[in-house]
C-alpha positions in Angstrom: 2.5 -62.7 -22.2 0.0 -62.2 -25.0 2.6 -60.6 -27.2 5.0 -63.6 -27.0 2.3 -66.2 -28.0 0.7 -64.1 -30.7 1.2 -65.3 -34.3 -0.7 -62.6 -36.1 2.2 -60.1 -35.9 4.8 -61.2 -38.4 8.0 -63.0 -37.1 8.9 -64.2 -33.5 11.7 -61.6 -33.1 9.3 -58.7 -32.6 8.0 -59.9 -29.1 11.6 -60.3 -27.9 12.3 -56.7 -28.9 9.2 -55.6 -27.0 10.3 -57.4 -23.8 13.8 -55.9 -24.1 12.2 -52.4 -24.6 10.0 -52.9 -21.5 13.0 -54.1 -19.5 15.2 -51.2 -20.6 12.4 -48.6 -19.9 12.0 -50.1 -16.4 15.7 -49.8 -15.7 15.8 -46.3 -17.1 13.0 -45.2 -14.8 14.7 -46.8 -11.8 18.0 -45.0 -12.6 16.0 -41.7 -13.1 14.4 -42.1 -9.7 17.7 -42.8 -8.0 19.3 -39.7 -9.7 16.4 -37.5 -8.6 16.8 -38.7 -5.0 20.5 -38.0 -5.1 19.9 -34.6 -6.6 17.3 -33.7 -3.9 19.8 -34.8 -1.1 22.6 -32.8 -2.8 20.4 -29.7 -3.0 19.3 -30.1 0.6 22.9 -30.4 1.9 23.9 -27.5 -0.4 21.2 -25.3 0.9 22.2 -26.1 4.5 25.8 -25.2 3.8 24.7 -22.0 2.1 22.7 -21.1 5.1 25.6 -21.8 7.3 27.9 -19.6 5.2 25.4 -16.8 5.2 25.0 -16.8 9.0 26.4 -13.5 10.5 26.7 -13.2 14.2 27.0 -9.9 15.9 29.5 -9.1 18.6 28.6 -11.1 21.7 25.6 -13.0 20.1 25.4 -16.7 20.7 26.1 -19.3 18.0 22.9 -20.6 16.3 21.9 -24.2 17.3 22.2 -25.4 13.7 25.8 -24.3 13.6 26.5 -25.9 16.9 25.1 -29.2 15.7 27.4 -29.1 12.6 30.4 -28.5 14.9 29.6 -31.5 17.0 28.8 -33.7 14.0 32.2 -33.0 12.4 34.0 -33.5 15.7 32.4 -36.9 16.1 33.6 -37.8 12.6 37.2 -37.1 13.7 37.7 -33.7 12.0 40.2 -31.5 13.8 39.0 -28.3 15.5 41.2 -26.2 13.3 39.6 -27.6 10.1 36.1 -27.2 11.6 36.8 -23.5 12.5 38.2 -22.9 9.0 35.3 -24.5 7.1 32.6 -22.8 9.2 34.5 -19.5 9.3 34.6 -19.4 13.1 37.4 -18.8 15.6 39.2 -21.7 17.1 38.3 -20.7 20.6 34.6 -20.7 19.8 34.8 -24.2 18.3 36.9 -25.4 21.3 34.4 -24.0 23.8 31.4 -25.7 22.1 33.2 -29.0 21.9 34.4 -28.7 25.5 30.8 -28.1 26.7 29.6 -31.1 24.7 32.2 -33.3 26.4 31.3 -32.1 29.9 27.5 -31.9 29.8 26.6 -33.7 26.6 24.5 -30.8 25.4 25.0 -28.0 22.9 22.5 -25.5 24.3 23.6 -22.1 25.5 23.7 -21.6 29.3 21.0 -19.3 30.6 22.2 -15.8 31.1 24.9 -15.8 28.5 25.2 -13.0 26.0 24.8 -9.3 26.3 21.5 -8.1 27.8 19.2 -5.7 25.9 19.4 -2.1 27.1 15.5 -2.0 27.3 13.8 -4.8 29.2 10.1 -5.8 28.9 9.0 -3.2 31.4 10.8 -0.5 29.5 9.2 -1.6 26.3 5.7 -1.4 27.8 6.4 2.2 29.0 7.8 3.1 25.5 4.7 1.6 23.9 2.4 3.6 26.1 4.3 6.8 25.3 4.2 6.2 21.6 0.4 5.5 21.6 -0.2 8.6 23.7 1.9 10.9 21.5 1.4 9.4 18.1 2.7 12.4 16.1 6.0 12.6 17.9 9.2 12.1 15.9 11.8 9.4 16.7 14.2 12.1 17.9 11.6 13.4 20.3 10.9 9.9 21.6 14.6 9.3 22.0 15.0 12.5 24.1 12.1 11.5 26.3 13.4 7.9 26.7 16.9 9.2 27.8 15.3 11.3 30.5 12.7 8.7 31.6 14.9 5.6 31.6 18.1 7.5 32.6 20.1 5.5 30.0 22.2 6.5 27.0 20.0 5.6 24.0 20.5 6.3 20.3 17.9 7.0 17.6 18.5 3.6 16.0 18.0 1.8 19.3 14.7 3.6 19.8 13.7 2.8 16.3 14.4 -0.9 16.8 12.6 -0.8 20.2 9.5 0.7 18.5 9.5 -2.3 16.1 9.8 -4.7 19.0 6.7 -3.1 20.4 4.9 -4.1 17.2 4.6 -0.5 16.1 5.7 1.1 12.9 5.9 4.6 11.4 3.3 5.3 8.7 2.4 8.3 6.7 -0.8 9.7 8.2 -3.9 10.1 6.1 -5.1 13.6 5.4 -8.5 14.5 6.7 -10.3 17.8 7.3 -10.3 19.1 10.8 -13.7 18.8 12.5 -14.8 20.4 15.8 -17.4 18.9 18.1 -20.3 20.8 16.5 -19.3 19.7 13.0 -19.0 16.1 14.1 -22.4 16.3 15.6 -23.9 17.7 12.5 -22.3 15.0 10.4 -23.7 12.3 12.7 -27.2 13.8 12.5 -27.0 14.1 8.7 -25.9 10.4 8.4 -28.7 9.4 10.8 -31.3 11.3 8.7 -30.2 9.7 5.5 -29.6 6.2 6.8 -32.9 4.8 5.5 -32.3 6.1 1.9 -32.3 3.3 -0.6 -29.8 2.9 -3.4 -32.4 3.9 -5.9 -32.9 7.2 -4.1 -29.1 7.9 -4.0 -29.0 7.4 -7.7 -31.3 10.4 -8.2 -28.6 12.8 -6.7 -26.7 15.1 -9.0 -23.3 15.6 -7.3 -21.3 18.8 -8.0 -18.0 20.2 -6.8 -15.0 22.3 -7.6 -11.4 21.1 -7.7 -8.1 22.8 -8.1 -5.6 21.6 -10.8 -2.0 22.7 -10.7 -0.3 23.2 -14.0 3.1 21.5 -14.5 4.1 21.7 -10.9 2.5 20.3 -7.8 3.3 16.6 -7.2 5.3 16.3 -10.4 8.9 15.3 -9.7 8.4 14.0 -6.1 10.1 10.7 -7.2 12.9 10.5 -9.7 14.9 7.6 -11.1 18.6 8.3 -10.8 21.9 7.0 -9.5 23.4 8.0 -6.2 25.8 10.4 -8.0 23.0 12.2 -10.0 21.6 14.0 -6.9 23.0 17.4 -8.3 21.9 16.8 -11.8 19.4 19.6 -12.8 17.2 17.1 -14.6 16.6 15.3 -11.3 15.5 18.4 -9.3 11.9 18.8 -8.1 10.7 22.0 -9.7 8.9 24.4 -7.4 7.7 27.9 -7.7 6.2 30.3 -5.2 2.8 30.5 -6.8 2.2 27.7 -9.4 -0.3 28.3 -12.1 -3.6 26.5 -11.4 -7.1 26.0 -12.8 -10.4 25.8 -10.9 -12.7 23.3 -12.5 -16.4 22.8 -11.8 -18.1 19.5 -12.6 -21.1 17.3 -11.9 -21.9 13.6 -12.0 -24.6 11.1 -11.1 -25.1 7.4 -11.3 -26.3 7.8 -14.9 -23.0 9.3 -16.1 -20.7 12.3 -16.1 -21.9 15.8 -16.6 -20.3 18.9 -18.0 -16.9 20.4 -16.9 -16.3 24.1 -16.7 -13.0 25.9 -16.2 -13.3 29.0 -14.1 -11.6 32.3 -15.1 -10.9 34.7 -12.3 -12.5 34.8 -8.9 -15.7 32.9 -8.1 -18.7 34.8 -6.8 -22.4 34.1 -6.5 -23.3 35.8 -9.9 -20.7 33.8 -11.8 -21.8 30.6 -10.0 -25.4 31.1 -11.1 -24.2 31.5 -14.7 -22.3 28.2 -14.5 -25.5 26.5 -13.1 -27.5 27.8 -16.0 -25.0 26.9 -18.7 -23.8 23.5 -17.4 -25.8 22.2 -14.5 -29.3 22.5 -16.1 -28.2 20.9 -19.5 -26.4 18.1 -17.6 -29.5 17.4 -15.5 -31.8 17.2 -18.6 -29.3 14.9 -20.4 -28.7 12.6 -17.4 -32.1 12.3 -15.9 -34.3 13.1 -19.0 -37.0 14.8 -17.1 -37.0 12.6 -14.1 -36.9 14.3 -10.7 -33.5 14.7 -9.1 -31.7 16.2 -6.1 -28.9 18.7 -6.6 -25.9 18.6 -4.2 -23.2 21.2 -3.6 -21.1 22.1 -0.5 -21.4 25.1 1.8 -19.1 27.4 0.0 -20.1 31.1 0.1 -21.1 31.4 -3.5 -23.3 28.3 -3.0 -25.1 29.5 0.1 -25.6 33.1 -1.0 -29.1 34.4 -0.9 -29.3 35.1 -4.6 -28.1 31.5 -5.3 -30.6 29.9 -3.0 -33.4 32.1 -4.5 -32.4 31.1 -8.0 -32.4 27.4 -7.1 -35.9 27.9 -5.6 -37.2 29.6 -8.7 -35.8 26.9 -10.9 -37.5 24.3 -8.6 -34.2 22.5 -7.8 -34.4 20.4 -4.7 -31.1 20.8 -2.9 -29.5 18.2 -0.6 -28.5 19.6 2.8 -24.8 19.1 3.3 -22.8 19.1 6.5 -19.8 21.4 6.7 -16.2 20.2 6.0 -17.4 16.9 4.5 -15.8 16.4 1.1 -15.2 12.8 1.9 -18.9 12.1 1.8 -19.3 13.0 -1.9 -18.5 10.3 -4.5 -17.4 13.0 -7.0 -14.1 13.2 -5.1 -13.2 9.8 -6.7 -13.8 11.4 -10.1 -11.4 14.2 -9.4 -8.8 11.7 -8.3 -9.2 9.8 -11.6 -8.9 13.0 -13.7 -5.8 14.2 -11.8 -4.2 10.9 -12.3 -4.9 11.0 -16.0 -3.7 14.6 -16.2 -0.4 13.7 -14.4 0.3 11.0 -17.1 -0.2 13.5 -19.9 1.6 16.4 -18.1 0.2 19.5 -19.9 2.6 22.4 -19.4 0.3 25.4 -20.0 -3.3 26.4 -19.3 -4.1 26.3 -23.0 -3.1 22.7 -23.1 -5.4 21.8 -20.2 -8.6 23.1 -21.8 -8.9 20.6 -24.7 -8.0 17.8 -22.4 -10.6 18.8 -19.8 -13.2 19.5 -22.5 -16.3 17.2 -22.5 -15.0 15.5 -25.6 -11.7 14.8 -23.9 -13.3 13.3 -20.8 -14.5 10.1 -22.4 -11.8 8.2 -20.5 -13.7 8.8 -17.2 -17.0 7.3 -18.4 -16.6 4.4 -16.0 -19.3 2.5 -14.3 -20.4 5.5 -12.3 -23.4 3.6 -11.0 -21.1 1.9 -8.5 -20.1 5.2 -6.8 -23.5 6.5 -5.6 -24.6 3.2 -3.9 -21.6 3.7 -1.6 -23.4 6.5 0.2 -25.5 4.1 2.4 -22.3 2.4 3.6 -20.8 5.8 4.4 -23.9 6.8 6.4 -23.6 3.5 8.4 -19.9 4.2 9.1 -20.7 7.7 10.4 
């Protein structure tokens, strides 16, 4: 209203244009809202018809309730049964039976007891679940053989596989863990109990060391290949394997302060050669990482590590050694470092031992200088879990 009575803006035609513009914009918005509503309704009906067209019933399975409602709605609109069956891709007898039941009882629900019964009832599934939990490492074929003898029924492997899923069970690839007897489990528990009160600062004073085996070129390389179905006999898609693949044994050490030196072994490992590695790599790494501060040296219970000459050498050098339970590589955080190195090596794919040496050299290991201070504080959590 102010725009129509204002005289400061030029002529009187300009307010009329403004009112026309406002009226036109309001009509445009109303038409836009109506078109959006129609589009939403069209998409909803289209999605329903797409769902109906994608419904696939098995032999003897009942018609879904949504499809039954569509049949009754079209019948009430006066559409013939033949056209209903053709549009919904059903047989004429099926449409006739649904309409006949609607005429007689006024309902479209399926009568109780209709359809084929499952070959395994709830009681059988409970017995199958108990057997699967008792024998977790059994294959599906072994479970099928047991089920045929136990239930006295003809069962296929696919039937048992579906029944296992109905029991809320699933086949997974088991995790690899070292075998532990009762004595070793007891010693692990006592070790965790003795180190449970260690603080994070004390765990950061540990110098972790270990050896790891690296396979050259072979190993896990080629387990997965990208190909078509017809390329299964293509030589470039084969997984290469040899009887004794070339490998390297690497020694390394690390702490919360950083990564130590890496050493590639040549030949067999004995106590004398292990002492040489400690003199040439462990002692310089300890001086560089801890800078004269006291530390605790850790290594496993391999024979070169527990030999009398090795223990006497460590005692003369005044190296405090952390007692370690047997068969416990999962307690050491340096295993995470080996996993990172092997993943990086798998990406570079060195083909010979000579190609591995510059990559595993100290100057080539800068890619693993991660935040290693986050690895050692995990030891208190590991002790609590044990």
